C-alpha positions as CSV (number, residue, x, y, z in Angstrom):
1,X,-27.0,-9.7,11.2
2,X,-26.5,-13.4,11.2
3,X,-22.8,-14.5,12.4
4,X,-21.1,-16.1,9.2
5,X,-21.0,-19.9,9.3
6,X,-17.1,-19.7,9.1
7,X,-16.9,-17.1,12.0
8,X,-13.6,-17.9,14.2
9,X,-14.0,-19.6,17.7
10,X,-10.7,-19.7,19.1
11,X,-10.2,-18.2,21.5
12,X,-14.1,-18.5,22.2
13,X,-14.5,-15.7,24.5
14,X,-12.5,-13.3,22.6
15,X,-14.2,-13.8,19.1
16,X,-17.7,-13.8,21.1
17,X,-16.8,-10.3,22.3
18,X,-15.7,-9.1,19.2
19,X,-18.7,-10.4,17.3
20,X,-21.1,-8.5,20.1
21,X,-19.1,-5.4,19.9
22,X,-19.4,-5.4,15.9
23,X,-23.3,-5.4,16.2
24,X,-23.1,-2.1,18.2
25,X,-22.8,1.0,16.5
26,X,-19.7,2.9,17.7
27,X,-18.6,5.8,15.7
28,X,-16.5,8.3,17.3
29,X,-18.3,10.4,20.3
30,X,-21.2,8.1,20.1
31,X,-19.9,5.3,22.4
32,X,-22.5,5.0,24.9
33,X,-24.1,1.7,23.6
34,X,-20.8,-0.1,23.4
35,X,-19.7,1.2,26.6
36,X,-23.1,0.0,28.1
37,X,-22.1,-3.6,26.8
38,X,-18.9,-3.2,28.7
39,X,-20.4,-2.0,31.7
40,X,-23.0,-5.2,31.4
41,X,-20.1,-7.3,31.3
42,X,-18.3,-6.0,34.4
43,X,-21.6,-5.7,36.4
44,X,-22.3,-9.6,35.6
45,X,-19.2,-10.5,37.2
46,X,-19.3,-7.8,40.2
47,X,-16.3,-6.0,39.0
48,X,-16.0,-2.1,40.1
49,X,-16.0,0.4,37.2
50,X,-15.8,4.2,36.9
51,X,-16.3,6.7,34.1
52,X,-14.7,10.1,34.1
53,X,-16.0,13.5,32.8
54,X,-15.1,12.7,29.2
55,X,-16.9,9.2,29.1
56,X,-13.7,7.0,29.4
57,X,-14.2,4.1,31.5
58,X,-11.8,1.8,33.5
59,X,-13.0,-1.5,34.9
60,X,-11.3,-2.6,38.1
61,X,-10.4,-6.4,37.9
62,X,-9.0,-8.4,41.1
63,X,-6.0,-10.4,40.9
64,X,-6.2,-14.1,40.3
65,X,-5.9,-16.1,43.6
66,X,-2.3,-16.2,45.1
67,X,-1.4,-12.8,42.6
68,X,-3.0,-10.2,44.9
69,X,0.4,-8.7,45.8
70,X,1.6,-8.1,42.4
71,X,1.8,-4.5,40.8
72,X,-1.2,-3.4,38.8
73,X,-1.5,-3.6,35.2
74,X,-3.3,-1.3,32.8
75,X,-4.7,-2.9,29.7
76,X,-5.6,-0.1,27.3
77,X,-7.9,0.2,24.1
78,X,-10.6,2.5,22.8
79,X,-14.3,2.0,22.0
80,X,-14.6,4.1,18.8
81,X,-14.1,3.2,15.1
82,X,-13.7,4.8,11.8
83,X,-16.7,4.8,9.8
84,X,-16.0,4.4,6.1
85,X,-17.8,2.5,3.5
86,X,-18.0,2.2,-0.4
87,X,-20.1,4.5,-2.5
88,X,-22.4,1.6,-3.5
89,X,-23.1,0.2,0.3
90,X,-25.9,1.4,2.1
91,X,-25.2,1.3,5.8
92,X,-25.8,3.7,8.6
93,X,-23.2,3.8,11.0
94,X,-25.2,5.4,13.8
95,X,-27.8,2.5,13.7
96,X,-26.7,-0.8,11.7
97,X,-24.7,-3.6,12.8
98,X,-21.9,-4.8,10.7
99,X,-22.3,-7.2,8.4
100,X,-19.3,-9.6,8.9
101,X,-17.7,-12.3,6.2
102,X,-14.6,-14.6,6.3
103,X,-12.8,-14.7,3.0
104,X,-9.3,-16.4,2.4
105,X,-8.3,-16.4,6.2
106,X,-9.2,-12.8,6.8
107,X,-12.4,-11.4,8.6
108,X,-13.7,-8.3,7.2
109,X,-17.2,-6.5,6.7
110,X,-19.1,-6.3,3.7
111,X,-18.1,-2.8,2.0
112,X,-17.4,-1.0,5.3
113,X,-14.6,-0.5,7.9
114,X,-14.4,-3.5,10.3
115,X,-13.6,-2.0,13.5
116,X,-10.7,-4.4,14.3
117,X,-9.3,-1.1,15.1
118,X,-9.4,-1.2,18.2
119,X,-12.3,-3.4,18.7
120,X,-10.1,-6.4,18.5
121,X,-8.4,-5.2,21.5
122,X,-11.3,-4.3,23.5
123,X,-12.4,-7.8,22.8
124,X,-9.1,-9.3,24.3
125,X,-9.5,-7.1,27.1
126,X,-13.0,-8.3,27.9
127,X,-12.1,-11.8,27.3
128,X,-9.3,-11.5,30.4
129,X,-12.1,-10.1,32.3
130,X,-14.4,-12.9,31.7
131,X,-12.5,-16.0,31.3
132,X,-11.5,-17.4,34.8
133,X,-8.7,-19.6,33.4
134,X,-6.5,-16.3,32.5
135,X,-4.1,-15.8,35.4
136,X,-3.3,-12.2,35.9
137,X,-2.2,-9.4,38.6
138,X,-4.7,-6.8,39.8
139,X,-6.2,-5.1,36.4
140,X,-7.3,-1.7,35.4
141,X,-9.0,-2.2,32.0
142,X,-9.3,1.3,30.5
143,X,-11.6,2.1,27.4
144,X,-11.2,5.4,26.0
145,X,-13.5,7.5,24.0
146,X,-13.4,9.4,20.4
147,X,-9.5,8.2,19.8
148,X,-10.2,8.4,16.0
149,X,-11.3,11.9,15.8
150,X,-8.2,13.3,17.3
151,X,-7.5,11.2,20.6
152,X,-10.2,13.2,22.8
153,X,-10.7,10.5,25.3
154,X,-7.2,10.2,26.0
155,X,-6.4,14.0,25.8
156,X,-9.4,14.5,28.6
157,X,-8.6,11.4,30.7
158,X,-8.7,11.7,34.5
159,X,-5.5,9.9,35.3
160,X,-6.5,9.7,38.9
161,X,-8.5,6.9,38.0
162,X,-5.4,4.7,37.2
163,X,-2.9,3.2,39.4
164,X,-1.0,0.8,37.5
165,X,2.5,1.6,36.5
166,X,2.7,-1.1,33.7
167,X,0.5,-0.5,30.8
168,X,-0.4,-2.9,27.6
169,X,-2.0,-1.1,24.7
170,X,-3.5,-3.6,22.2
171,X,-4.0,-1.1,19.5
172,X,-1.0,-2.0,16.8
173,X,-1.7,-3.9,13.7
174,X,1.2,-6.4,13.0
175,X,1.6,-9.7,14.9
176,X,5.3,-10.5,16.0
177,X,5.7,-6.9,16.4
178,X,6.4,-5.0,19.8
179,X,5.9,-1.2,19.5
180,X,7.6,1.2,21.8
181,X,6.9,4.5,20.5
182,X,4.5,6.6,18.4
183,X,4.2,9.7,16.8
184,X,2.6,13.1,18.2
185,X,0.6,15.1,15.9
186,X,-1.6,18.3,15.1
187,X,-3.6,19.8,12.4
188,X,-5.6,22.6,11.0
189,X,-9.2,23.6,9.7
190,X,-8.5,26.3,7.1
191,X,-12.0,28.2,6.4
192,X,-13.0,30.6,3.7
193,X,-16.0,32.4,2.3
194,X,-16.5,33.1,-1.3
195,X,-18.9,35.5,-3.2
196,X,-20.9,33.5,-5.7
197,X,-21.9,34.5,-9.3
198,X,-25.0,33.6,-11.0
199,X,-25.2,31.0,-13.7
200,X,-23.8,32.2,-17.1
201,X,-25.5,31.0,-20.2
202,X,-22.2,31.1,-22.2
203,X,-20.7,28.5,-19.7
204,X,-21.6,24.8,-19.4
205,X,-21.7,23.2,-15.8
206,X,-20.3,19.7,-15.0
207,X,-19.9,17.4,-12.2
208,X,-16.6,15.5,-12.0
209,X,-16.4,12.2,-9.9
210,X,-13.1,10.5,-8.7
211,X,-13.5,7.1,-7.3
212,X,-11.7,3.6,-6.7
213,X,-8.7,4.5,-4.9
214,X,-8.0,2.7,-1.7
215,X,-7.6,5.4,0.8
216,X,-6.2,3.8,4.0
217,X,-4.7,5.3,7.4
218,X,-2.9,8.3,7.3
219,X,-0.3,7.4,9.6
220,X,0.9,3.6,9.1
221,X,0.0,3.8,5.4
222,X,1.2,7.3,4.5
223,X,4.7,6.1,3.1
224,X,2.8,3.6,0.6
225,X,2.3,6.6,-1.8
226,X,-1.4,5.8,-1.9
227,X,-3.2,8.3,-4.3
228,X,-5.0,11.2,-2.5
229,X,-8.5,12.0,-4.2
230,X,-8.5,15.7,-3.2
231,X,-5.1,16.3,-4.8
232,X,-5.9,14.4,-8.1
233,X,-9.4,16.3,-8.4
234,X,-7.5,19.4,-8.2
235,X,-4.9,18.3,-10.6
236,X,-7.6,17.6,-13.2
237,X,-9.1,20.9,-12.7
238,X,-6.0,22.8,-12.7
239,X,-5.6,22.7,-16.4
240,X,-9.0,23.2,-17.2
241,X,-8.5,27.4,-18.0
242,X,-11.9,28.7,-17.6
243,X,-13.1,26.6,-14.4
244,X,-15.2,28.1,-11.8
245,X,-15.8,26.0,-8.9
246,X,-19.4,25.7,-7.5
247,X,-19.1,22.9,-5.0
248,X,-16.5,19.9,-4.0
249,X,-16.7,17.1,-1.4
250,X,-13.8,15.1,-0.9
251,X,-12.2,13.2,2.2
252,X,-14.0,11.7,5.8
253,X,-11.9,12.5,8.3
254,X,-8.5,14.0,9.3
255,X,-6.7,10.6,9.8
256,X,-8.0,9.0,6.5
257,X,-6.3,9.4,3.1
258,X,-9.2,10.6,0.9
259,X,-10.0,7.7,-1.4
260,X,-13.0,9.4,-3.5
261,X,-14.6,12.9,-4.3
262,X,-16.7,15.2,-6.2
263,X,-16.4,18.7,-7.7
264,X,-19.0,20.6,-9.5
265,X,-18.1,23.4,-11.7
266,X,-18.7,25.6,-14.9
267,X,-16.3,26.3,-18.0
268,X,-16.4,26.8,-21.4
269,X,-17.9,24.0,-23.5
270,X,-14.7,24.0,-25.6
271,X,-12.8,23.4,-22.3
272,X,-15.2,20.7,-21.2
273,X,-14.8,18.8,-24.1
274,X,-10.7,19.3,-23.6
275,X,-11.3,17.6,-20.1
276,X,-13.6,14.9,-21.2
277,X,-10.9,13.9,-23.8
278,X,-8.2,14.0,-21.3
279,X,-9.9,11.8,-18.5
280,X,-8.6,8.1,-19.9
281,X,-5.1,9.6,-20.1
282,X,-5.3,11.1,-16.6
283,X,-6.1,7.7,-14.9
284,X,-3.5,6.0,-17.4
285,X,-0.7,8.5,-16.1
286,X,-1.8,7.8,-12.4
287,X,-1.8,4.1,-13.1
288,X,1.8,4.3,-14.0
289,X,3.1,5.5,-10.8
290,X,0.4,4.6,-8.0
291,X,0.6,1.3,-6.1
292,X,-1.5,-1.6,-7.5
293,X,-4.2,-0.8,-4.8
294,X,-5.1,2.3,-6.3
295,X,-5.4,0.8,-10.0
296,X,-9.0,1.0,-10.1
297,X,-9.2,4.6,-9.9
298,X,-11.6,6.1,-12.3
299,X,-12.9,9.6,-13.5
300,X,-16.6,10.4,-14.9
301,X,-17.8,13.8,-15.9
302,X,-21.5,14.3,-16.4
303,X,-23.4,17.4,-17.0
304,X,-25.4,19.4,-14.3
305,X,-27.8,22.0,-14.3
306,X,-26.5,25.5,-13.9
307,X,-25.7,26.6,-10.3
308,X,-23.8,29.7,-8.7
309,X,-20.0,29.4,-8.8
310,X,-17.0,31.2,-7.5
311,X,-15.4,33.9,-9.6
312,X,-12.4,32.6,-11.8
313,X,-9.6,34.5,-9.7
314,X,-11.2,32.5,-6.6
315,X,-11.3,29.2,-8.2
316,X,-7.9,29.6,-9.6
317,X,-6.4,30.8,-6.1
318,X,-8.0,27.5,-4.4
319,X,-6.8,25.1,-7.1
320,X,-3.6,26.8,-6.8
321,X,-3.6,26.1,-2.8
322,X,-4.3,22.3,-3.5
323,X,-1.6,22.0,-5.9
324,X,1.0,23.3,-3.8
325,X,-0.6,21.9,-0.4
326,X,2.3,19.6,0.8
327,X,1.0,15.7,1.4
328,X,2.6,12.5,2.3
329,X,5.9,11.5,3.8
330,X,8.1,14.4,4.5
331,X,11.3,13.1,6.3
332,X,12.1,9.4,7.1
333,X,14.1,8.3,10.5
334,X,17.7,8.2,10.6
335,X,18.0,5.7,13.2
336,X,15.0,3.3,12.5
337,X,14.2,1.1,9.2
338,X,13.8,3.1,6.3
339,X,10.1,2.5,6.4
340,X,9.5,4.6,9.5
341,X,8.3,8.0,8.6
342,X,9.5,10.8,11.0
343,X,7.5,13.6,9.8
344,X,4.2,13.5,7.6
345,X,1.2,15.4,6.5
346,X,-2.1,14.3,5.2
347,X,-4.6,16.7,2.9
348,X,-7.4,15.2,4.3
349,X,-11.1,16.8,3.6
350,X,-12.5,19.5,1.2
351,X,-15.9,20.8,1.4
352,X,-16.8,23.6,-0.8
353,X,-20.9,24.3,-0.4
354,X,-22.7,27.7,-0.9
355,X,-19.3,29.8,-1.1
356,X,-18.2,28.3,2.6
357,X,-15.0,26.5,2.0
358,X,-13.6,24.0,4.9
359,X,-10.2,22.5,4.2
360,X,-8.8,20.1,6.9
361,X,-5.1,18.5,7.3
362,X,-3.1,16.9,9.8
363,X,0.4,16.1,10.7
364,X,2.6,13.4,12.5
365,X,5.9,13.7,14.1
366,X,8.4,12.1,16.4
367,X,10.2,15.3,17.2
368,X,8.1,18.3,17.5
369,X,10.7,20.6,16.4
370,X,11.1,19.1,13.2
371,X,7.6,19.9,12.5
372,X,8.1,23.6,12.8
373,X,9.1,24.2,9.0
374,X,6.1,22.2,7.9
375,X,3.7,24.1,10.2
376,X,5.1,27.6,9.1
377,X,4.9,26.7,5.4
378,X,1.2,25.3,5.7
379,X,0.1,28.3,7.5
380,X,2.0,30.6,5.1
381,X,0.3,28.9,2.0
382,X,-3.1,29.4,3.7
383,X,-2.4,33.1,4.4
384,X,-1.5,33.6,0.6
385,X,-5.0,31.9,-0.2
386,X,-6.8,34.6,2.2
387,X,-8.0,31.2,4.4
388,X,-8.5,31.7,8.2
389,X,-6.4,29.2,10.3
390,X,-7.8,27.2,12.9
391,X,-5.2,25.0,14.8
392,X,-6.1,21.7,15.7
393,X,-4.7,21.0,19.4
394,X,-1.8,18.6,19.0
395,X,-1.0,15.6,21.1
396,X,2.7,14.3,22.4
397,X,4.4,11.4,20.8
398,X,5.9,8.4,22.9
399,X,9.6,8.4,22.8
400,X,10.9,5.0,22.6
401,X,12.6,3.5,25.5
402,X,14.9,0.5,24.6
403,X,15.8,-0.2,28.2
404,X,12.4,-0.5,29.0
405,X,12.3,-3.5,31.7
406,X,8.7,-4.5,30.4
407,X,10.1,-4.3,26.9
408,X,13.0,-7.1,28.0
409,X,10.5,-9.4,29.7
410,X,8.0,-9.3,26.5
411,X,11.1,-10.3,24.4
412,X,12.2,-13.1,26.1
413,X,8.6,-14.3,26.5
414,X,8.2,-14.1,22.7
415,X,11.4,-15.8,22.2
416,X,10.3,-18.7,24.4
417,X,6.6,-19.1,23.0
418,X,7.3,-18.8,19.4
419,X,11.3,-19.5,19.0
420,X,12.0,-16.1,17.6
421,X,12.7,-12.3,18.8
422,X,10.1,-10.1,17.9
423,X,10.6,-6.9,16.0
424,X,10.7,-3.8,18.1
425,X,9.2,-0.9,16.5
426,X,7.9,2.6,16.7
427,X,4.7,3.4,14.8
428,X,4.0,6.8,12.8
429,X,0.5,6.9,14.1
430,X,-1.2,8.8,17.0
431,X,-1.7,6.1,19.3
432,X,-3.0,7.3,23.0
433,X,0.2,5.8,24.5
434,X,1.9,9.1,24.2
435,X,-0.5,11.2,25.9
436,X,-1.3,8.4,28.6
437,X,2.6,8.4,29.1
438,X,2.6,12.5,29.7
439,X,-0.3,12.0,32.2
440,X,1.9,9.0,33.8
441,X,5.4,9.5,33.4
442,X,6.6,6.8,35.2
443,X,4.3,4.1,33.4
444,X,6.3,1.4,31.5
445,X,4.0,1.1,28.2
446,X,4.1,-1.8,25.5
447,X,1.6,-2.1,22.6
448,X,1.2,-5.1,20.5
449,X,-2.0,-6.7,18.6
450,X,-2.9,-9.0,15.8
451,X,-2.6,-8.3,12.2
452,X,-4.6,-6.0,10.7
453,X,-4.7,-4.5,6.9
454,X,-6.4,-1.5,5.3
455,X,-7.4,0.2,8.7
456,X,-9.7,3.2,8.2
457,X,-11.1,2.1,4.8
458,X,-13.8,-0.4,3.4
459,X,-11.0,-3.0,3.1
460,X,-10.1,-3.0,6.7
461,X,-9.5,-6.7,7.8
462,X,-8.2,-8.8,10.2
463,X,-6.0,-11.8,9.9
464,X,-7.8,-14.5,11.7
465,X,-4.8,-17.0,12.1
466,X,-2.8,-14.1,14.1
467,X,-5.4,-14.0,16.9
468,X,-4.9,-17.2,18.8
469,X,-1.4,-16.6,19.1
470,X,-1.9,-12.7,19.9
471,X,-4.1,-14.2,22.8
472,X,-1.6,-16.9,24.0
473,X,1.1,-14.1,24.2
474,X,-1.0,-11.7,26.2
475,X,-2.5,-14.1,28.7
476,X,1.2,-15.7,29.4
477,X,2.6,-12.1,29.6
478,X,0.0,-11.2,32.1
479,X,0.8,-14.3,34.0
480,X,4.3,-13.2,34.5
481,X,3.5,-9.8,35.7
């Protein structure tokens, strides 16, 4: 792909690394090519590097002259990206480079995720490594893999590769904010198998498609009350008295709020007519309370060829499960600002094909004990629906430490550089910091980054004018450590 004519260039090293990374496909679990890019950069500067058995990589960067006796600092980022595109975009995330563009001060990709989460952090770490003007102590640049599909890289990290006791994570998305805590989480894969009935000549067969929702990150955007395509499809079909499901497909990953989906089904011609007449009123109902980002929601109903379907009883049981299944923020922090969610759940993905059902959901928490009633309730619903429960291993949270010496230095530096105190926050998302802290309990950790919006969706965008101050702050902090 051609670099946009208005592609940013300050700071030059950082932006060039980000562009190169954007041209390398890097879905979760397929990070070899982008890791080879990092290895090439390290070897070009004669820096030692190591891999662990999981595929995580550490580059060891010697201190700038005169700083050899300072304590080692870890800079941590993940190599993989979420791969989501709009329905009208032709793009192979396993083969195609991203097509970048600049609009109104934002960098984004053409109808796909941008991968600024966490590519911009990776680019910053590489810029520190390759820019000889940056003054820093000994560095361990940690690049983890498989973050976006369950933090697998961090969970499998061989912590013996690391010696530093200060860590800078560059994977948060609001400039002028310092993060000192993150949520833990877990999830389920619920499965079932249903007998199929042959097509019935007295029924009509249809495909219902829902699209136009914003989608988004199931952690940092869960309190925005964005529409969930899976829940909304079930809402449409729950009122079709004779519905028999044939297939369904909604959602892409456990950490993405479903933005579109389809369901094929059979019903009497009379009920199909009733549903067709309700489509406009359904979208009007949703627009009356959904945020503006979801006001492009649309429904379409098209006839399909007859196909095998679930029984009426099994279809009703599955739709009842989806109607009762919790989704969204479940509790808010009593100690932090009102927009900090303590407990949430994302009904993330449904696939029904040839009578085989997969239903995936994930939850996030700061206090694991608070999540117990939620887990109990979800598993009770699954048992009532006759589904098999496969728990997805959880990961620990990162409890905020407001007395952190690193935080104190970082706040003071921000005040000196920018004339204001940064906001100090915890994030309702599964940063790798919680896992890394559990592996290296004495590590003092801080997370920050430039402004990103729409992460995990095709609207993902990076605010360009926050990158130079982010870089200035990172390099100034390294010079002080």
